[in-house]
C-alpha positions in Angstrom: 94.1 98.7 89.2 95.9 101.2 86.7 99.0 100.6 84.7 101.2 103.5 84.4 102.5 104.4 80.9 104.8 107.5 80.9 102.7 109.7 83.0 99.4 108.1 81.9 97.2 105.6 83.8 95.4 103.2 81.9 92.5 101.4 83.2 90.8 98.4 81.8 87.3 97.0 82.6 84.7 94.8 81.4 80.9 94.3 82.1 79.5 91.1 80.5 75.8 90.1 80.5 75.9 86.3 80.1 72.4 85.7 78.5 71.7 81.9 77.5 72.9 79.0 75.6 71.2 77.1 73.1 71.6 73.8 71.3 74.0 72.4 73.6 74.7 68.7 72.1 72.6 66.3 74.4 73.9 63.2 76.1 73.9 59.7 74.3 71.3 57.6 75.8 68.0 58.0 77.7 68.9 60.8 79.9 69.8 63.5 77.2 69.9 66.6 79.4 72.8 68.4 80.9 73.8 70.4 83.9 75.6 73.3 82.8 77.6 76.4 83.9 79.7 79.0 82.1 82.8 80.7 83.4 84.5 83.9 82.3 88.4 83.7 81.7 91.1 86.1 81.2 93.0 83.9 78.8 93.1 80.7 80.9 92.3 82.4 84.4 88.7 81.9 85.4 87.6 85.0 87.0 83.7 84.4 87.5 81.3 81.1 87.4 77.7 81.1 87.1 75.5 79.1 88.8 74.4 75.3 87.4 71.3 75.2 85.3 70.2 71.7 85.6 68.7 69.5 83.1 68.7 71.9 80.3 70.1 72.0 76.8 69.3 75.6 76.4 70.2 76.9 79.8 69.3 80.7 80.6 71.7 82.1 83.0 70.8 85.8 83.2 73.7 86.9 85.3 76.1 90.2 85.1 79.7 90.2 85.8 81.8 93.3 86.0 85.5 93.6 87.0 88.4 96.1 86.7 91.1 94.0 85.0 94.5 94.0 86.7 96.6 92.8 84.1 97.3 92.4 80.3 95.5 89.9 78.4 95.0 88.5 75.0 91.5 86.9 75.1 88.3 87.2 77.0 87.1 83.9 76.9 83.9 82.1 78.1 83.8 78.3 78.7 80.5 76.1 78.8 81.2 73.1 81.3 78.8 70.0 82.0 78.8 68.5 85.3 78.0 64.9 85.2 76.4 62.5 87.9 79.5 61.8 89.7 80.3 65.7 90.0 82.9 65.7 87.3 83.2 68.7 85.0 83.8 68.5 81.4 84.0 71.2 78.7 81.7 71.4 76.2 82.9 74.5 74.2 84.2 78.3 74.2 83.9 81.3 73.0 87.4 83.2 72.8 87.2 87.1 71.8 90.6 88.6 71.0 91.1 91.8 72.8 91.4 93.9 69.8 88.0 92.5 68.5 86.2 93.4 71.8 85.1 96.7 70.4 83.1 95.0 67.6 80.7 93.6 70.1 80.7 96.6 72.3 77.4 96.8 74.1 75.6 94.6 71.4 73.6 91.2 72.4 75.5 88.8 70.1 75.3 85.1 69.5 78.6 83.4 69.4 79.1 79.8 68.1 80.8 77.6 70.6 84.3 76.2 69.6 85.9 73.2 70.5 88.2 73.0 73.5 91.4 71.2 73.0 94.9 71.3 74.8 96.5 72.4 71.7 94.6 75.5 71.4 94.7 76.8 75.1 97.8 78.8 75.2 98.9 81.8 76.9 102.1 83.5 77.7 105.1 85.0 75.8 109.0 83.6 75.5 111.9 85.9 75.0 114.5 84.5 72.4 117.9 85.5 71.2 119.4 84.2 67.8 122.5 84.5 66.1 124.1 83.1 62.9 128.0 83.0 62.9 130.7 81.3 60.9 132.9 78.5 62.6 135.9 77.1 60.8 136.4 73.5 61.5 139.6 71.7 62.1 139.8 70.5 58.8 139.4 74.0 57.5 135.8 73.6 56.2 133.3 76.6 56.7 130.7 75.7 59.0 127.4 78.0 60.0 126.1 77.7 63.4 122.8 79.2 64.9 122.9 79.8 68.5 119.8 79.9 70.0 119.2 81.3 73.5 115.9 80.8 75.3 116.0 83.4 78.1 112.8 83.3 79.8 108.9 82.9 79.7 106.3 85.1 81.1 102.6 84.3 82.1 102.3 80.5 81.3 99.2 78.9 81.9 98.8 76.5 85.1 97.6 73.1 84.5 95.8 71.1 86.9 97.2 73.3 89.7 100.9 73.3 88.8 103.3 74.6 86.2 106.5 72.7 85.7 107.4 73.9 82.4 110.4 73.3 79.8 111.1 74.4 76.4 111.8 72.0 73.4 113.7 73.8 70.5 114.1 72.5 66.9 115.4 73.5 63.7 113.0 73.0 60.7 113.6 72.8 57.3 113.4 70.4 54.2 115.5 67.8 55.8 115.6 69.1 59.3 114.1 68.2 62.5 116.8 68.5 65.5 115.1 68.8 68.9 116.9 69.7 72.0 115.3 70.8 75.6 115.9 72.9 78.3 116.1 71.7 81.9 112.7 71.6 83.8 111.8 74.4 86.2 109.5 73.5 88.9 106.5 75.3 90.4 106.7 78.4 88.3 104.8 80.0 85.2 107.7 82.6 84.7 110.6 80.3 84.3 114.2 81.6 83.9 115.9 79.3 81.4 118.8 81.1 80.0 120.2 78.0 78.0 121.9 78.1 74.5 121.5 75.5 72.0 123.8 75.3 68.8 122.5 74.1 65.5 124.7 73.4 62.5 123.3 75.3 59.3 124.7 73.4 56.2 125.0 75.7 53.0 124.7 74.6 49.4 127.6 77.2 48.4 131.2 77.3 49.0 132.2 80.6 50.8 135.0 82.6 50.0 133.6 85.9 51.2 134.8 87.2 54.6 131.8 88.8 55.6 128.9 86.3 55.9 126.0 87.2 53.9 122.7 85.1 54.4 121.0 84.6 51.0 117.2 84.6 50.7 116.4 81.5 49.0 118.5 79.3 51.6 117.0 80.9 54.7 113.6 81.0 53.6 113.8 77.1 53.9 114.7 77.1 57.6 112.8 78.0 60.9 113.2 77.6 64.5 110.5 76.1 66.5 110.2 76.5 70.3 107.5 74.8 72.0 106.6 75.0 75.8 105.8 72.0 77.7 104.5 71.1 81.3 106.1 68.2 82.6 103.5 65.9 84.1 103.7 62.7 86.2 100.5 61.5 84.7 100.4 58.7 82.5 98.9 61.0 79.6 102.2 62.7 79.1 103.5 66.1 79.0 100.8 68.9 78.2 101.5 71.4 75.6 101.8 75.3 76.5 102.3 76.8 73.4 105.0 77.4 70.8 106.4 79.8 68.3 107.7 79.4 64.7 110.6 81.9 63.8 111.8 81.8 60.1 115.7 82.3 59.9 115.1 85.4 57.4 114.3 87.7 60.7 118.3 87.4 61.2 118.6 89.8 58.3 122.3 91.1 57.4 123.3 91.6 60.9 122.5 87.9 61.9 121.0 88.4 65.0 117.7 88.7 66.4 116.4 89.4 69.6 112.7 89.5 70.6 109.7 88.4 72.6 107.0 86.4 71.1 103.6 85.5 72.1 103.0 81.8 72.4 100.5 80.5 69.7 98.3 77.2 69.6 99.5 74.6 67.2 97.7 73.2 64.4 96.7 69.6 65.3 94.8 68.6 62.2 91.5 68.7 63.6 88.6 69.1 61.3 86.7 72.4 61.8 83.6 72.4 63.6 80.5 73.4 61.9 78.6 76.3 62.8 76.4 75.7 65.8 77.3 72.2 66.1 78.5 72.5 69.8 75.7 75.2 70.3 75.8 78.9 70.9 76.2 81.5 73.8 74.5 85.0 73.8 76.6 87.6 75.3 76.6 91.3 75.7 80.2 92.6 76.1 81.2 96.1 77.3 85.0 96.7 77.2 86.5 100.0 78.3 90.0 101.3 78.2 90.7 104.6 79.9 93.8 106.6 79.2 94.1 109.0 82.1 96.3 111.9 82.1 97.4 113.9 85.2 94.6 115.9 86.8 95.7 119.3 85.6 95.0 118.4 81.8 91.2 117.9 83.0 90.9 121.3 84.9 89.1 123.3 82.3 86.3 120.6 81.4 86.0 119.4 84.9 85.6 123.1 86.3 83.0 123.7 83.4 81.0 120.5 84.4 81.4 121.0 88.1 79.9 124.6 87.8 76.8 123.2 86.1 74.6 123.7 89.4 75.3 127.2 89.3 74.4 128.1 85.7 71.1 129.6 85.1 69.2 128.0 83.4 70.3 124.6 84.5 69.7 123.3 80.9 72.7 125.6 79.6 75.1 123.8 81.8 77.8 121.4 80.6 76.4 118.6 82.6 72.8 119.2 81.2 74.3 119.3 77.7 76.0 116.0 77.9 72.6 114.4 78.9 71.1 115.9 75.9 73.7 114.7 73.2 74.4 111.1 74.8 72.2 108.6 73.1 71.2 107.2 76.6 70.7 109.1 79.7 72.5 106.4 81.6 75.7 107.1 79.6 76.0 110.6 81.0 74.5 109.9 84.3 77.2 107.2 85.4 80.3 109.5 85.0 78.6 112.7 86.0 77.4 111.3 89.5 80.9 109.6 90.2 82.7 113.0 89.8 80.0 114.9 91.5 80.0 112.6 94.4 84.0 112.8 94.4 83.9 116.3 94.5 81.0 116.6 97.1 78.7 118.6 94.8 76.0 116.1 93.8 73.3 117.1 96.0 73.1 120.9 94.4 73.6 119.3 90.9 70.6 116.9 91.4 68.6 119.5 92.9 68.9 122.1 90.2 68.2 119.5 87.3 65.2 118.0 89.5 63.8 121.6 89.9 64.0 122.1 86.2 62.3 118.8 85.4 59.6 119.6 87.8 58.9 123.1 86.4 58.1 121.2 83.0 55.9 118.4 84.5 52.1 119.3 84.2 50.7 116.1 85.8 51.8 115.3 89.5 51.0 111.5 88.6 53.8 111.4 86.1 56.5 113.2 88.1 60.0 111.6 87.8 58.5 108.5 86.0 60.5 109.1 82.8 63.9 108.2 81.8 65.4 111.5 82.2 68.7 112.9 83.2 67.3 113.5 86.7 66.1 110.1 87.3 69.3 108.4 85.9 71.3 110.6 88.1 69.5 109.6 91.2 69.4 106.1 90.3 73.1 106.1 89.9 73.4 107.8 93.2 71.6 105.5 95.1 73.5 102.5 93.8 76.8 104.2 94.8 75.7 105.7 98.2 73.1 103.3 99.1 74.6 99.9 98.3 75.7 99.2 102.0 72.3 100.3 103.0 70.8 97.9 100.9 73.1 95.2 102.4 72.1 95.8 106.1 68.6 96.0 105.2 67.5 93.2 102.7 70.4 90.8 102.7 69.4 89.0 105.8 65.8 88.3 104.5 66.9 87.6 100.9 69.4 84.9 101.9 66.6 83.4 104.1 64.0 83.4 101.3 66.7 81.7 98.8 67.8 79.2 101.5 64.2 78.2 102.4 62.7 78.2 98.8 59.1 78.1 100.3 56.4 77.7 97.6 54.8 81.1 97.0 53.2 80.9 93.7 49.3 82.6 94.0 48.5 82.2 90.3 46.0 79.3 90.1 46.8 78.4 86.5 50.7 78.1 87.7 50.1 76.3 90.9 51.5 72.6 91.1 49.4 69.7 92.1 51.3 69.1 95.4 50.8 72.9 96.4 48.1 74.8 98.5 46.9 78.1 97.4 46.2 79.1 100.7 49.6 77.8 102.1 51.2 79.7 99.4 49.6 83.0 100.1 50.4 82.9 103.8 53.9 82.0 102.9 54.2 85.1 100.8 52.1 87.3 102.9 54.7 86.5 105.8 57.7 87.3 103.5 56.0 90.5 102.5 55.2 91.7 105.8 58.6 91.0 107.0 60.3 93.0 104.2 57.9 95.7 104.4 58.8 96.0 108.0 62.5 96.0 107.6 62.4 98.8 104.8 59.9 101.2 106.7 62.0 100.8 110.1 65.3 101.4 108.3 65.0 105.1 107.8 67.8 106.0 110.4 70.4 104.0 108.2 69.4 105.9 105.1 72.6 107.7 103.8 73.1 111.4 104.5 73.3 112.1 100.6 70.4 110.0 99.8 68.2 111.9 102.4 69.6 115.4 101.2 68.2 114.5 97.6 64.8 113.4 98.8 64.4 116.5 100.7 65.1 118.6 97.7 62.9 116.5 95.6 59.8 116.8 98.0 60.3 120.4 98.3 60.2 121.2 94.5 57.1 118.7 94.0 55.3 120.3 97.0 56.0 123.8 95.7 54.9 122.9 92.1 51.7 121.0 92.9 50.4 122.9 96.1 47.1 121.3 95.5 47.9 117.5 95.7 49.0 116.5 99.1 50.5 113.3 98.3 52.9 114.7 95.7 55.4 115.2 98.4 55.5 111.6 99.2 55.2 109.9 95.6 58.1 112.3 94.5 60.3 110.4 97.0 58.8 107.0 96.8 59.0 106.8 92.8 62.7 106.7 93.7 63.3 104.8 96.8 60.4 102.1 96.2 60.3 101.8 92.5 63.9 102.3 91.7 65.6 101.1 94.9 64.2 98.5 96.9 61.7 96.9 94.3 64.4 96.2 91.7 67.0 95.0 94.5 64.3 92.5 95.8 63.6 91.5 92.0 67.2 91.0 91.3 69.3 90.8 94.3 72.4 89.7 92.2 72.6 93.0 90.4 72.8 94.7 93.7 75.6 92.6 95.3 72.7 91.0 97.7 73.2 87.5 96.0 76.3 86.2 94.0 73.9 84.5 91.2 70.5 85.0 89.7 68.2 82.9 91.9 66.6 79.9 90.5 63.2 79.9 88.8 61.1 79.1 92.0 62.9 81.8 94.4 63.0 84.2 91.4 59.0 83.9 91.1 58.7 84.5 94.8 60.9 87.4 94.6 58.9 88.8 91.7 55.7 88.7 93.8 57.3 90.3 96.5 58.7 93.1 94.6 55.3 93.7 92.9 53.6 94.2 96.3 56.1 96.2 98.0 56.2 98.5 94.9 52.5 98.9 95.1 52.4 99.6 98.9 55.3 102.1 98.5 53.7 104.1 95.6 50.5 105.0 97.9 48.3 104.4 95.0 44.7 105.6 95.6 43.1 102.2 94.1 45.3 99.4 95.1 43.5 96.8 93.0 43.7 99.0 89.7 47.6 98.7 90.4 47.7 95.0 89.2 46.7 93.7 85.9 46.3 90.0 87.5 43.3 89.5 89.4 45.0 87.2 91.6 47.5 90.0 92.8 44.4 92.2 93.4 42.9 89.6 95.5 46.4 89.0 97.5 46.6 92.8 98.1 43.5 92.9 100.2 45.6 91.5 103.1 47.4 95.0 103.2 44.2 97.4 102.9 44.8 98.6 106.2 45.6 102.2 107.1 48.8 101.1 109.1 50.7 100.2 105.8 50.1 103.7 104.3 50.8 105.2 107.5 54.3 103.4 108.0 55.1 104.4 104.4 54.4 108.0 104.9 56.4 108.0 108.2 59.4 106.5 106.6 59.4 108.8 103.7 59.0 112.0 106.1 62.1 110.5 107.9 64.2 109.8 104.8 63.2 113.2 103.4 64.4 115.2 106.4 67.2 116.9 105.1 69.9 114.2 105.9 69.7 114.3 109.8 70.7 110.9 110.1 74.3 110.0 109.3 75.1 106.3 108.3 78.6 106.5 109.8 77.1 106.7 113.3 75.5 103.2 112.9 77.2 100.4 114.7 75.7 97.5 113.0 78.3 95.3 111.2 78.1 95.5 107.5 79.1 92.3 105.5 81.5 93.7 102.9 83.0 90.6 101.3 83.1 86.8 101.8 84.4 83.7 100.2 86.8 80.9 100.2 90.7 81.4 100.1 94.0 79.6 100.8 95.7 80.8 103.8 99.3 80.0 105.4 99.5 79.2 109.0 100.4 82.5 111.1 102.6 80.7 113.5 100.5 81.6 116.5 101.5 77.9 117.7 105.2 78.1 118.2 105.4 74.1 117.4 102.6 74.2 114.6 103.1 73.4 111.0 103.1 76.4 108.8 101.2 74.7 106.0 98.5 76.3 103.5 94.9 75.5 104.1 91.3 76.5 102.4 89.3 78.6 104.7 86.1 80.7 104.4 87.1 84.4 104.8 84.6 87.0 106.0 85.2 90.8 106.1 82.9 93.3 107.7 83.6 96.9 108.7 84.5 95.8 112.3 86.6 92.9 111.6 88.1 90.2 109.2 87.7 86.4 110.2 88.3 83.3 108.8 86.4 80.0 109.3 86.8 76.0 108.4 83.7 76.2 106.3 80.8 78.9 105.8 78.5 79.1 108.9 81.0 77.7 111.2 82.7 79.6 114.3 85.6 81.9 113.7 89.0 80.2 114.0 90.7 83.5 114.1 89.4 87.2 114.2 91.6 90.2 113.1 89.9 93.7 114.1 90.3 96.1 111.5 92.1 98.5 113.6 94.8 96.1 113.7 95.7 96.0 110.0 98.7 97.8 109.5 99.0 97.2 105.6 97.6 94.9 102.8 100.0 94.2 100.0 100.8 92.0 97.5 103.2 89.2 98.0 105.8 88.4 95.6 105.1 85.1 93.7 108.6 83.8 94.3 108.0 83.6 98.2 106.1 80.5 97.8 105.9 79.9 94.2 102.1 80.6 94.1 100.2 83.4 92.2 97.6 85.9 93.4 98.9 85.8 96.9 98.6 89.1 99.3 99.6 90.0 102.8 97.6 91.3 105.7 100.1 92.9 107.8 99.6 93.0 111.6 101.6 94.3 114.6 102.6 90.5 115.4 103.0 88.7 112.2 101.5 89.0 108.4 98.8 86.6 107.1 99.7 85.3 103.7 96.5 84.6 101.6 96.2 83.1 98.1 93.1 84.3 96.2 91.4 82.3 93.4 92.3 84.5 90.8 93.8 88.0 90.0 90.4 89.7 90.0 89.6 88.5 93.2 93.1 89.2 94.6 92.7 92.8 93.5 89.1 93.1 94.9 90.1 91.6 98.5 93.3 94.0 98.5 91.2 97.3 97.6 88.5 96.4 100.2 90.8 95.4 103.0 92.9 98.7 102.3 89.5 101.0 102.2 88.4 99.8 105.5 91.6 100.0 107.3 92.9 103.5 105.6 92.2 105.5 108.7 94.1 103.3 111.2 96.6 105.2 113.3 99.1 102.2 112.8 99.4 102.4 109.3 102.9 101.2 108.0 104.8 103.4 105.4 107.1 100.7 104.2 106.8 96.8 103.9 108.4 93.6 102.7 107.2 92.4 99.5 108.4 89.0 100.0 107.9 86.5 102.7 110.0 85.7 105.9 111.5 82.3 105.3 114.5 80.3 106.8 115.5 83.1 109.1 115.6 86.1 106.8 113.4 88.3 104.4 113.5 87.0 100.9 113.6 90.6 99.4 116.3 92.2 101.3 117.8 89.3 103.1 117.7 90.9 106.6 117.8 88.5 109.4 115.4 90.1 111.9 111.6 89.2 111.4 111.1 92.7 113.1 113.1 94.5 110.5 111.4 97.6 109.0 110.1 97.2 105.4 112.4 97.8 102.3 109.7 98.8 99.9 107.1 101.8 100.3 103.7 100.9 100.7 101.1 101.6 97.7 99.3 104.7 97.7 96.4 105.2 100.1 92.8 105.1 99.2 89.7 106.9 100.4 88.5 105.4 103.6 84.9 106.0 102.6 84.2 102.4 101.1 81.0 103.8 99.4 82.1 106.7 97.4 85.7 105.4 96.2 85.9 107.4 92.9 88.8 108.4 90.7 87.9 111.8 89.7 90.4 112.1 86.9 89.0 108.7 85.4 85.5 110.2 85.4 86.7 113.5 83.7 88.4 111.3 81.0 85.1 109.5 80.4 83.0 112.6 80.0 85.8 114.1 77.5 85.2 110.7 75.8 81.6 111.0 75.6 81.7 114.8 74.5 84.3 113.6 71.8 82.2 110.8 70.4 79.0 113.0 70.2 80.9 115.9 68.8 78.7 116.0 65.7 75.5 116.2 68.0 77.5 119.1 69.8 77.6 121.0 66.6 74.1 120.3 65.6 73.2 121.7 69.2 75.1 124.8 68.4 73.1 125.4 65.1 69.9 124.9 66.9 70.9 127.7 69.4 71.6 130.0 66.5 68.4 129.1 64.9 66.5 129.9 68.0 68.1 132.9 68.6 67.1 134.5 65.0 63.9 132.6 64.2 60.8 133.0 66.3 58.8 130.5 64.2 58.0 127.0 64.7 61.0 125.1 65.8 62.6 122.8 63.1 62.1 119.2 63.5 65.9 118.3 63.3 66.2 120.6 66.3 63.1 119.7 68.5 65.2 116.7 70.4 67.2 119.3 72.5 66.1 121.2 75.5 67.2 124.8 75.1 65.8 127.2 77.3 68.1 130.1 76.8 70.0 129.9 73.3 72.6 132.6 74.2 74.0 130.9 77.5 73.6 127.5 76.0 75.8 128.4 72.9 78.4 130.1 75.2 78.8 126.7 77.2 78.7 124.7 74.1 81.8 126.9 72.8 83.9 126.3 76.2 82.9 122.6 75.7 84.2 122.0 72.3 87.4 124.3 73.2 88.2 121.9 76.3 87.4 118.9 74.0 89.5 119.9 71.1 92.4 120.5 73.6 92.4 117.3 75.2 92.2 115.4 71.8 95.2 117.2 70.7 97.0 115.9 73.9 95.6 112.3 73.5 96.9 112.5 69.9 100.3 113.7 70.8 100.4 110.8 73.1 99.6 108.3 70.6 102.3 109.7 68.2 105.0 109.8 70.9 104.2 106.2 72.0 104.2 105.1 68.3 107.7 106.4 68.1 109.0 104.9 71.1 107.5 101.5 71.1 109.4 98.5 69.8 107.7 95.8 68.0 109.1 92.4 69.7 109.7 94.1 73.0 108.1 92.5 76.4 105.4 95.1 76.1 104.5 94.4 72.8 105.7 90.9 71.7 105.7 89.7 68.2 102.1 88.1 67.5 100.6 91.1 69.4 97.5 91.5 66.9 96.2 94.4 68.9 99.7 96.2 68.4 99.9 95.5 64.6 96.4 97.0 64.4 97.6 100.0 66.3 100.7 100.2 64.1 98.5 100.1 60.9 96.2 102.8 62.2 99.2 105.2 63.1 100.7 104.6 59.7 97.5 105.6 58.0 97.1 108.8 60.2 100.6 109.8 61.1 103.6 110.8 59.3 105.6 109.4 61.9 107.4 106.1 61.5 109.4 103.5 63.8 
């Protein structure tokens, strides 16, 4: 979800690898081990939770998390929790990375020391204050100076134990002052509107004869205003601190007024600092991305240059191929390239062109497509995007069963437990391999068209290049579909959205053994036993030394490389798209029923959306996809609840609360995508609920009244290939810009090759340049397009710098990321605020 900024769309996303924790402090007593899990939080809002690792002080998680960030945030935080024998959770420590510091750790494995978690440090949100200092003449004729403090509102306060009933405490601080005044408590909201004014008498040591009040520096320096936000609690422990600000009165200046937003800050509670590693540490790899996307026409020159790549002769002189050459990792280039080509329907000719070029450079058919080339990375990324639901239909049921059964399948005699039988384990493993092999080799009819077209191209290129080798047309395809698609998905199902978490060690070992066997079966290796380093795997593979397995693989490969004659969209098998617990409000189907809120298990397929009392039970309600007329957010004020959205049907709307903002956005997106082609789609909707006989938004009394707000923009109906072409163009520009020095060096290499026929200089040997003149022409066009976009970005930053006010709601005082931005602009620009 993008944030609009004066014609620009700003996208935020984060990808985190949660590795492991170490040196967690043990329990006191004989049972010293802990059961720990880790959460990912945007400020205080939990958006992801790992599984629990039992009985360990160095838990290994090995989990990946990716999300589009739908709102502003100050900290990306990670909490380690311990669950005791009574299933109570207590925090051990946390890692909190400021938004402005995320780039320091970008893409690096980093050990972060855990810091203590205390109520005084867990703050978020901002407060709007207005201060005015004025002279007042008392009845006795004496001059009195009063400070009027207006607490207008707060935004984004944390929710404590499922509630937020905030109030503000205002104090004037000085050498001998501590006056405290409180606002009224605002119930059930984390965006309270206070709009209350408090007066404080400011005693001055001097007598005033001047008519105009002039604040003296030495006096004001001694005074400050303190505003603390509290959650009114009914618990015996007292009210909870939500955050505070300290405003020195020198901000009033000569005008005697001050109006600004402030970020709430933690308070210093006098705790002793924690020594490094006293609470343990956590290994993380964080990739935070912020894309500033211009309107589409800004990217036309660069985008057209990239999309023309398949037609360039030779393809090594094309813009897309050059991007792969200059990037440090081919994967960097492959991700935006594939997404852009898919979005524009040109992925097959592009991949065919670069694959043909790679095949022509390959000398040994046994090494075809085995390296980490741009071709292999692009095909990998295409399979991930276009084939994700193919994987869901094919593998998810059997993977779920393996994870639920947890049957012992260890066949290494060294690792065998005393209570296990080697023969029983082999039979368990053989049955699993047989079933997975069968579901894969009979799934050819469901292989997505775009994958079939690419495989057809690979097969033809390989067969033409190596006419003598009869198997190369199979191995060229199997090196992707088995080695890079099915085998990795079996090995790590959580990375392919087949499971929510990394499997437990026992199940993970089972999946590793299955993946190894499936990989070998799919490779059609001449010597099966030679494919395994371990003797126990070679012995196990004897079960599959029958010709029927090789024939099944070849038939499957023939089918999926037959120029895309099968279309996945014609398959009627329900595809499970998303599921999970959420809270829903009763729809009022029963006239006399209570419209209360209940926790339900929601399940969405490409056919229907259902909810159940709990997972595995029968559906309490089913909403056919064709009945969904719109899916929109619901304003918080409707029920005083955050993260709510509505599924609008012909008769009524279903109001649902997701667990967090990321989950709410994901559900809205997937429900909108799957229902986008419905003929009954609405153009307007009501952003608030219908309560007490009228709509809260427009006050109309009829529950059938047409909507008062336009529905949000439509999204592509193709769930698999939902791509924003402009965003991918911006990412391609960013890569070219960051590797500009390599583009220049590549230009030098073209010049060197054109005029020098001797041995290639070592500094240019890393570039693939088949035609120096054509490559140089393309490089010149790339540099020109990138420089134009760079100028537009620079101008946008300067314009934003001039227009932005520090202390506004968008950039409150205390916004360190904005302060860094101010310093950067001051150093690089002649503009000033």
